[in-house]
BADO-330895 format. One record per residue (C-alpha): residue in one letter; x, y, z; residue number from 1. Coordinates in pm, 1 decimal. Example, Ala and Ser with C-alpha at 12.3 -4.5 7.8 and 13.67 -1.06 7.14 Angstrom:
BEGIN
<node code="A" u="1230.0" v="-450.0" w="780.0" pos="1"/>
<node code="S" u="1367.0" v="-106.0" w="714.0" pos="2"/>
REM end
This chain:
BEGIN
<node code="M" u="2118.5" v="1317.6" w="-347.9" pos="1"/>
<node code="R" u="2446.9" v="1189.3" w="-225.7" pos="2"/>
<node code="R" u="2543.8" v="845.1" w="-345.5" pos="3"/>
<node code="S" u="2775.2" v="603.6" w="-175.4" pos="4"/>
<node code="S" u="3135.9" v="603.8" w="-295.2" pos="5"/>
<node code="A" u="3131.8" v="232.9" w="-274.2" pos="6"/>
<node code="T" u="2910.5" v="70.8" w="-543.6" pos="7"/>
<node code="P" u="2741.5" v="-237.6" w="-396.6" pos="8"/>
<node code="T" u="2715.3" v="-558.9" w="-601.8" pos="9"/>
<node code="I" u="2360.8" v="-584.0" w="-743.9" pos="10"/>
<node code="A" u="2246.8" v="-940.0" w="-779.0" pos="11"/>
<node code="A" u="1944.2" v="-1078.3" w="-951.9" pos="12"/>
<node code="G" u="1775.8" v="-1121.5" w="-622.0" pos="13"/>
<node code="D" u="1798.6" v="-743.8" w="-557.7" pos="14"/>
<node code="L" u="1623.7" v="-655.6" w="-879.0" pos="15"/>
<node code="E" u="1368.0" v="-935.1" w="-837.1" pos="16"/>
<node code="A" u="1260.7" v="-800.4" w="-489.8" pos="17"/>
<node code="I" u="1236.0" v="-453.2" w="-621.2" pos="18"/>
<node code="G" u="1037.4" v="-564.8" w="-920.3" pos="19"/>
<node code="A" u="801.9" v="-769.2" w="-712.4" pos="20"/>
<node code="L" u="725.1" v="-471.1" w="-478.0" pos="21"/>
<node code="E" u="673.8" v="-239.1" w="-781.7" pos="22"/>
<node code="S" u="403.8" v="-458.5" w="-904.8" pos="23"/>
<node code="G" u="263.0" v="-489.8" w="-551.6" pos="24"/>
<node code="N" u="367.7" v="-852.7" w="-488.7" pos="25"/>
<node code="W" u="502.8" v="-808.4" w="-131.6" pos="26"/>
<node code="R" u="464.0" v="-1179.1" w="-68.3" pos="27"/>
<node code="A" u="706.4" v="-1271.5" w="-353.3" pos="28"/>
<node code="A" u="947.6" v="-1000.1" w="-231.7" pos="29"/>
<node code="L" u="938.3" v="-1142.6" w="126.0" pos="30"/>
<node code="R" u="1021.7" v="-1491.9" w="-18.7" pos="31"/>
<node code="V" u="1321.3" v="-1352.7" w="-212.1" pos="32"/>
<node code="L" u="1440.6" v="-1159.3" w="97.0" pos="33"/>
<node code="G" u="1379.8" v="-1449.8" w="325.3" pos="34"/>
<node code="A" u="1590.9" v="-1674.6" w="96.6" pos="35"/>
<node code="G" u="1892.5" v="-1447.0" w="127.6" pos="36"/>
<node code="R" u="1900.1" v="-1372.4" w="-237.2" pos="37"/>
<node code="V" u="1949.6" v="-993.3" w="-189.8" pos="38"/>
<node code="V" u="2326.3" v="-919.3" w="-181.4" pos="39"/>
<node code="D" u="2307.3" v="-548.5" w="-67.1" pos="40"/>
<node code="A" u="2218.6" v="-557.4" w="309.1" pos="41"/>
<node code="Y" u="2119.7" v="-200.9" w="323.1" pos="42"/>
<node code="L" u="1885.4" v="-246.7" w="29.8" pos="43"/>
<node code="G" u="1743.6" v="-567.6" w="160.7" pos="44"/>
<node code="T" u="1664.9" v="-405.5" w="498.9" pos="45"/>
<node code="N" u="1476.0" v="-127.7" w="322.6" pos="46"/>
<node code="L" u="1286.9" v="-357.0" w="91.6" pos="47"/>
<node code="R" u="1187.8" v="-584.3" w="375.3" pos="48"/>
<node code="T" u="1037.8" v="-280.3" w="564.0" pos="49"/>
<node code="V" u="852.7" v="-163.6" w="257.0" pos="50"/>
<node code="A" u="721.8" v="-522.8" w="199.2" pos="51"/>
<node code="R" u="589.8" v="-540.9" w="565.6" pos="52"/>
<node code="A" u="425.2" v="-190.2" w="512.3" pos="53"/>
<node code="M" u="247.2" v="-327.3" w="200.7" pos="54"/>
<node code="A" u="143.5" v="-643.4" w="394.4" pos="55"/>
<node code="F" u="-12.7" v="-421.6" w="657.6" pos="56"/>
<node code="R" u="-198.1" v="-221.3" w="406.1" pos="57"/>
<node code="A" u="-324.5" v="-527.7" w="223.9" pos="58"/>
<node code="A" u="-459.2" v="-639.6" w="559.6" pos="59"/>
<node code="G" u="-637.9" v="-307.8" w="631.2" pos="60"/>
<node code="E" u="-386.6" v="-191.1" w="889.3" pos="61"/>
<node code="H" u="-336.2" v="144.1" w="727.3" pos="62"/>
<node code="G" u="-187.3" v="323.1" w="1039.9" pos="63"/>
<node code="R" u="72.6" v="51.8" w="1071.9" pos="64"/>
<node code="A" u="154.9" v="72.8" w="700.9" pos="65"/>
<node code="W" u="201.6" v="455.0" w="729.5" pos="66"/>
<node code="E" u="430.0" v="421.4" w="1035.5" pos="67"/>
<node code="T" u="629.9" v="137.6" w="877.1" pos="68"/>
<node code="L" u="682.5" v="334.4" w="554.5" pos="69"/>
<node code="G" u="813.4" v="621.9" w="770.9" pos="70"/>
<node code="V" u="1066.7" v="373.4" w="912.3" pos="71"/>
<node code="A" u="1177.5" v="275.7" w="553.9" pos="72"/>
<node code="A" u="1203.0" v="648.7" w="453.6" pos="73"/>
<node code="A" u="1414.3" v="725.0" w="763.4" pos="74"/>
<node code="G" u="1653.9" v="442.4" w="660.4" pos="75"/>
<node code="I" u="1693.1" v="594.3" w="319.4" pos="76"/>
<node code="A" u="1747.9" v="943.3" w="464.7" pos="77"/>
<node code="R" u="2019.5" v="819.3" w="709.7" pos="78"/>
<node code="H" u="2205.3" v="647.3" w="423.4" pos="79"/>
<node code="Q" u="2151.8" v="918.3" w="161.4" pos="80"/>
<node code="P" u="2138.8" v="1252.2" w="343.4" pos="81"/>
<node code="G" u="2071.2" v="1452.6" w="28.6" pos="82"/>
<node code="V" u="1747.9" v="1286.6" w="-62.2" pos="83"/>
<node code="P" u="1460.5" v="1541.0" w="-68.6" pos="84"/>
<node code="M" u="1189.2" v="1511.8" w="190.5" pos="85"/>
<node code="V" u="829.1" v="1612.7" w="245.8" pos="86"/>
<node code="K" u="719.2" v="1765.4" w="577.5" pos="87"/>
<node code="S" u="486.1" v="1518.8" w="746.8" pos="88"/>
<node code="D" u="412.7" v="1348.1" w="1085.4" pos="89"/>
<node code="V" u="653.1" v="1070.3" w="978.7" pos="90"/>
<node code="V" u="974.8" v="1071.0" w="767.3" pos="91"/>
<node code="R" u="852.7" v="1098.0" w="417.0" pos="92"/>
<node code="L" u="1038.2" v="1106.1" w="86.3" pos="93"/>
<node code="A" u="1007.7" v="1331.3" w="-211.6" pos="94"/>
<node code="L" u="1118.8" v="1220.5" w="-551.3" pos="95"/>
<node code="P" u="1475.7" v="1321.6" w="-648.0" pos="96"/>
<node code="P" u="1576.4" v="1367.0" w="-1013.1" pos="97"/>
<node code="E" u="1525.5" v="1045.7" w="-1196.8" pos="98"/>
<node code="H" u="1820.1" v="817.5" w="-1268.2" pos="99"/>
<node code="A" u="1876.4" v="450.8" w="-1340.0" pos="100"/>
<node code="G" u="1952.8" v="189.2" w="-1078.6" pos="101"/>
<node code="P" u="1795.4" v="23.7" w="-769.3" pos="102"/>
<node code="A" u="1866.4" v="313.0" w="-535.1" pos="103"/>
<node code="F" u="1620.1" v="543.8" w="-726.3" pos="104"/>
<node code="R" u="1381.8" v="262.8" w="-779.0" pos="105"/>
<node code="T" u="1360.5" v="201.0" w="-407.3" pos="106"/>
<node code="I" u="1312.3" v="565.4" w="-333.2" pos="107"/>
<node code="R" u="1036.6" v="588.7" w="-598.8" pos="108"/>
<node code="L" u="866.5" v="281.2" w="-451.9" pos="109"/>
<node code="I" u="861.6" v="429.0" w="-95.1" pos="110"/>
<node code="W" u="752.9" v="765.7" w="-243.8" pos="111"/>
<node code="R" u="459.9" v="589.6" w="-429.8" pos="112"/>
<node code="E" u="349.0" v="403.9" w="-122.7" pos="113"/>
<node code="Q" u="358.0" v="703.6" w="104.9" pos="114"/>
<node code="S" u="196.6" v="924.3" w="-153.2" pos="115"/>
<node code="E" u="-87.4" v="682.7" w="-200.5" pos="116"/>
<node code="L" u="-155.5" v="645.9" w="167.8" pos="117"/>
<node code="S" u="-139.6" v="1018.6" w="203.5" pos="118"/>
<node code="N" u="-400.3" v="1056.9" w="-73.8" pos="119"/>
<node code="L" u="-614.4" v="784.5" w="105.6" pos="120"/>
<node code="R" u="-590.6" v="974.7" w="426.7" pos="121"/>
<node code="T" u="-718.7" v="1291.9" w="258.1" pos="122"/>
<node code="L" u="-1003.0" v="1100.8" w="100.1" pos="123"/>
<node code="A" u="-1094.1" v="957.2" w="434.8" pos="124"/>
<node code="A" u="-1110.4" v="1298.2" w="595.4" pos="125"/>
<node code="D" u="-1323.9" v="1446.9" w="322.5" pos="126"/>
<node code="R" u="-1698.6" v="1480.7" w="353.1" pos="127"/>
<node code="P" u="-1837.3" v="1375.3" w="8.0" pos="128"/>
<node code="S" u="-2168.4" v="1505.0" w="-114.0" pos="129"/>
<node code="G" u="-2442.1" v="1248.1" w="-171.5" pos="130"/>
<node code="M" u="-2307.2" v="983.8" w="75.7" pos="131"/>
<node code="P" u="-2259.5" v="981.1" w="448.4" pos="132"/>
<node code="Q" u="-1897.6" v="1010.1" w="546.6" pos="133"/>
<node code="D" u="-1883.2" v="680.4" w="739.5" pos="134"/>
<node code="R" u="-2025.8" v="495.6" w="433.2" pos="135"/>
<node code="H" u="-1775.1" v="662.5" w="217.7" pos="136"/>
<node code="I" u="-1486.5" v="547.0" w="432.7" pos="137"/>
<node code="L" u="-1627.0" v="189.9" w="421.3" pos="138"/>
<node code="V" u="-1636.9" v="221.4" w="40.7" pos="139"/>
<node code="L" u="-1272.0" v="339.3" w="41.2" pos="140"/>
<node code="A" u="-1176.5" v="43.1" w="255.9" pos="141"/>
<node code="F" u="-1349.4" v="-191.6" w="6.9" pos="142"/>
<node code="V" u="-1149.6" v="-31.3" w="-278.9" pos="143"/>
<node code="E" u="-840.6" v="-121.3" w="-82.9" pos="144"/>
<node code="Y" u="-969.7" v="-474.6" w="-43.8" pos="145"/>
<node code="L" u="-1033.3" v="-502.1" w="-418.7" pos="146"/>
<node code="S" u="-698.3" v="-356.2" w="-534.6" pos="147"/>
<node code="W" u="-483.4" v="-523.8" w="-260.4" pos="148"/>
<node code="L" u="-651.7" v="-864.1" w="-216.2" pos="149"/>
<node code="E" u="-939.8" v="-982.0" w="-430.5" pos="150"/>
<node code="L" u="-797.9" v="-862.6" w="-759.3" pos="151"/>
<node code="D" u="-429.5" v="-902.5" w="-668.3" pos="152"/>
<node code="L" u="-339.1" v="-1252.5" w="-775.9" pos="153"/>
<node code="G" u="-8.6" v="-1236.7" w="-598.5" pos="154"/>
<node code="T" u="-197.9" v="-1216.2" w="-267.1" pos="155"/>
<node code="S" u="-533.9" v="-1392.0" w="-339.6" pos="156"/>
<node code="L" u="-374.4" v="-1704.9" w="-483.7" pos="157"/>
<node code="T" u="-94.8" v="-1758.9" w="-221.3" pos="158"/>
<node code="E" u="-137.7" v="-1969.8" w="85.0" pos="159"/>
<node code="L" u="-81.3" v="-1765.5" w="406.8" pos="160"/>
<node code="A" u="169.4" v="-2013.9" w="551.4" pos="161"/>
<node code="T" u="427.7" v="-1970.1" w="272.5" pos="162"/>
<node code="D" u="580.7" v="-1639.4" w="389.2" pos="163"/>
<node code="E" u="704.7" v="-1452.8" w="696.0" pos="164"/>
<node code="A" u="416.2" v="-1208.4" w="685.1" pos="165"/>
<node code="R" u="181.8" v="-1463.3" w="840.4" pos="166"/>
<node code="P" u="245.6" v="-1362.2" w="1210.5" pos="167"/>
<node code="L" u="209.7" v="-996.0" w="1107.6" pos="168"/>
<node code="V" u="-114.9" v="-999.5" w="910.7" pos="169"/>
<node code="G" u="-234.7" v="-1352.6" w="869.3" pos="170"/>
<node code="Q" u="-559.3" v="-1324.7" w="1076.5" pos="171"/>
<node code="Q" u="-650.9" v="-987.1" w="918.9" pos="172"/>
<node code="L" u="-598.6" v="-1123.4" w="568.0" pos="173"/>
<node code="S" u="-804.8" v="-1425.9" w="649.6" pos="174"/>
<node code="E" u="-1104.6" v="-1217.0" w="766.9" pos="175"/>
<node code="L" u="-1094.5" v="-1022.6" w="441.6" pos="176"/>
<node code="R" u="-1028.3" v="-1326.5" w="208.6" pos="177"/>
<node code="D" u="-1331.8" v="-1495.0" w="384.2" pos="178"/>
<node code="R" u="-1540.2" v="-1180.5" w="321.9" pos="179"/>
<node code="R" u="-1626.0" v="-1143.5" w="685.9" pos="180"/>
<node code="R" u="-1803.5" v="-827.6" w="794.5" pos="181"/>
<node code="E" u="-1572.3" v="-788.1" w="1094.1" pos="182"/>
<node code="G" u="-1268.1" v="-757.3" w="873.7" pos="183"/>
<node code="F" u="-1409.7" v="-486.6" w="659.9" pos="184"/>
<node code="L" u="-1533.6" v="-292.4" w="959.0" pos="185"/>
<node code="R" u="-1199.6" v="-318.5" w="1124.6" pos="186"/>
<node code="S" u="-1021.5" v="-197.7" w="803.4" pos="187"/>
<node code="A" u="-1263.6" v="95.2" w="771.0" pos="188"/>
<node code="T" u="-1218.1" v="183.1" w="1134.3" pos="189"/>
<node code="D" u="-838.3" v="192.3" w="1086.7" pos="190"/>
<node code="L" u="-887.0" v="404.6" w="777.7" pos="191"/>
<node code="R" u="-1114.6" v="645.3" w="960.3" pos="192"/>
<node code="Q" u="-853.4" v="688.1" w="1231.5" pos="193"/>
<node code="L" u="-563.4" v="747.3" w="983.5" pos="194"/>
<node code="P" u="-654.1" v="1124.0" w="962.6" pos="195"/>
<node code="L" u="-839.6" v="1134.9" w="1302.7" pos="196"/>
<node code="P" u="-682.2" v="893.3" w="1556.7" pos="197"/>
<node code="R" u="-958.3" v="946.8" w="1807.5" pos="198"/>
<node code="A" u="-1247.1" v="877.1" w="1563.1" pos="199"/>
<node code="G" u="-1491.5" v="604.8" w="1664.8" pos="200"/>
<node code="T" u="-1528.1" v="259.0" w="1527.7" pos="201"/>
<node code="M" u="-1738.8" v="147.3" w="1238.3" pos="202"/>
<node code="T" u="-2051.5" v="-33.0" w="1319.3" pos="203"/>
<node code="K" u="-2253.3" v="-306.0" w="1147.0" pos="204"/>
<node code="T" u="-2527.2" v="-51.6" w="1095.9" pos="205"/>
<node code="V" u="-2308.6" v="128.4" w="840.2" pos="206"/>
<node code="W" u="-2239.7" v="-209.0" w="676.9" pos="207"/>
<node code="G" u="-2607.9" v="-286.2" w="650.3" pos="208"/>
<node code="R" u="-2703.5" v="45.2" w="509.4" pos="209"/>
<node code="A" u="-2429.1" v="25.4" w="243.8" pos="210"/>
<node code="G" u="-2580.3" v="-308.8" w="128.6" pos="211"/>
<node code="G" u="-2333.7" v="-543.2" w="276.2" pos="212"/>
<node code="Y" u="-2058.0" v="-713.5" w="69.1" pos="213"/>
<node code="H" u="-2246.8" v="-687.3" w="-258.0" pos="214"/>
<node code="G" u="-2358.2" v="-336.3" w="-216.0" pos="215"/>
<node code="L" u="-2019.7" v="-218.5" w="-113.5" pos="216"/>
<node code="R" u="-1855.8" v="-397.5" w="-410.4" pos="217"/>
<node code="R" u="-2088.7" v="-209.3" w="-642.9" pos="218"/>
<node code="L" u="-2012.1" v="127.6" w="-463.2" pos="219"/>
<node code="A" u="-1642.9" v="54.1" w="-467.4" pos="220"/>
<node code="L" u="-1646.4" v="-5.6" w="-842.3" pos="221"/>
<node code="L" u="-1835.8" v="319.8" w="-890.3" pos="222"/>
<node code="E" u="-1565.1" v="499.9" w="-681.8" pos="223"/>
<node code="L" u="-1294.2" v="340.8" w="-897.2" pos="224"/>
<node code="A" u="-1462.6" v="430.1" w="-1217.2" pos="225"/>
<node code="E" u="-1419.7" v="800.6" w="-1114.9" pos="226"/>
<node code="R" u="-1053.4" v="775.8" w="-1035.8" pos="227"/>
<node code="P" u="-763.7" v="849.1" w="-1274.3" pos="228"/>
<node code="E" u="-539.2" v="565.1" w="-1386.6" pos="229"/>
<node code="P" u="-327.5" v="432.5" w="-1092.1" pos="230"/>
<node code="P" u="-109.2" v="485.3" w="-902.9" pos="231"/>
<node code="W" u="-336.0" v="703.1" w="-693.7" pos="232"/>
<node code="T" u="-75.9" v="943.3" w="-548.6" pos="233"/>
<node code="D" u="-127.1" v="1280.2" w="-382.2" pos="234"/>
<node code="S" u="96.8" v="1450.5" w="-645.3" pos="235"/>
<node code="P" u="158.3" v="1368.6" w="-1000.0" pos="236"/>
<node code="A" u="361.9" v="1050.3" w="-1051.8" pos="237"/>
<node code="P" u="631.5" v="1035.8" w="-1309.4" pos="238"/>
<node code="A" u="552.2" v="832.6" w="-1624.2" pos="239"/>
<node code="S" u="810.6" v="579.7" w="-1510.1" pos="240"/>
<node code="C" u="635.7" v="504.7" w="-1182.4" pos="241"/>
<node code="P" u="466.4" v="161.9" w="-1204.5" pos="242"/>
<node code="A" u="126.0" v="92.4" w="-1070.1" pos="243"/>
<node code="R" u="53.6" v="-205.0" w="-860.6" pos="244"/>
<node code="A" u="-97.1" v="-494.8" w="-1052.8" pos="245"/>
<node code="G" u="-390.9" v="-524.6" w="-832.0" pos="246"/>
<node code="A" u="-479.4" v="-155.3" w="-846.1" pos="247"/>
<node code="R" u="-454.1" v="-155.7" w="-1231.7" pos="248"/>
<node code="M" u="-671.6" v="-467.5" w="-1238.4" pos="249"/>
<node code="A" u="-939.5" v="-309.0" w="-1011.4" pos="250"/>
<node code="W" u="-938.3" v="17.4" w="-1205.8" pos="251"/>
<node code="T" u="-966.4" v="-159.9" w="-1545.8" pos="252"/>
<node code="L" u="-1256.3" v="-364.9" w="-1420.7" pos="253"/>
<node code="A" u="-1432.6" v="-41.0" w="-1295.4" pos="254"/>
<node code="Q" u="-1372.1" v="128.3" w="-1641.3" pos="255"/>
<node code="A" u="-1530.0" v="-166.4" w="-1818.7" pos="256"/>
<node code="G" u="-1826.7" v="-160.0" w="-1593.9" pos="257"/>
REM end
């Protein structure tokens, strides 16, 4: 991977924004970025794009998250032409040899988010035994809700009006926070269409047969209990790769169940 000959000044805000995104707190990262506390403009642009992608995913907008992460990866590829890539329908990063510094941490962050969504897309396309596929997709969407919203304190305890993501995902987040059926069905439909763009919408019949909110919560925890420790990437993550706090909380709760 080619590095810039000019070493940018790294400020506390740069590292704070990266650390917030590594833990999954896209809202804190957007506040840091919005306050102008990130000195490196190139880094700030990429981190803002990643934060918005994470906001989309938290709101159940999986397709928009996938496309937005592709934009972030393309920005990295333009600035660092030697970074390894993975063949995909969007620009997708592979992990280069590990080294210290914010540049690698940013690449690893984008890799993690792209790899998790790729894994989720594969799961949504699978036909599991013992459960109808549409119900399984709804369960996967509920796992996303648990790990990105209900059990992620950085999102669940923050008022929507405090960051710039509100016009992006405010209504969708409100639907999920209020546990509205429409929000979960919308999220599951978007997830179903991630591997199959022409797939149909989820109906309230699927919701009812799964037992509604409480039935889906139980099924989601059973799903989580069968998963390995996060991050849930489609290829092995390095030991240095941090998991989102909400994902770890959801997984730990399921293991204790």
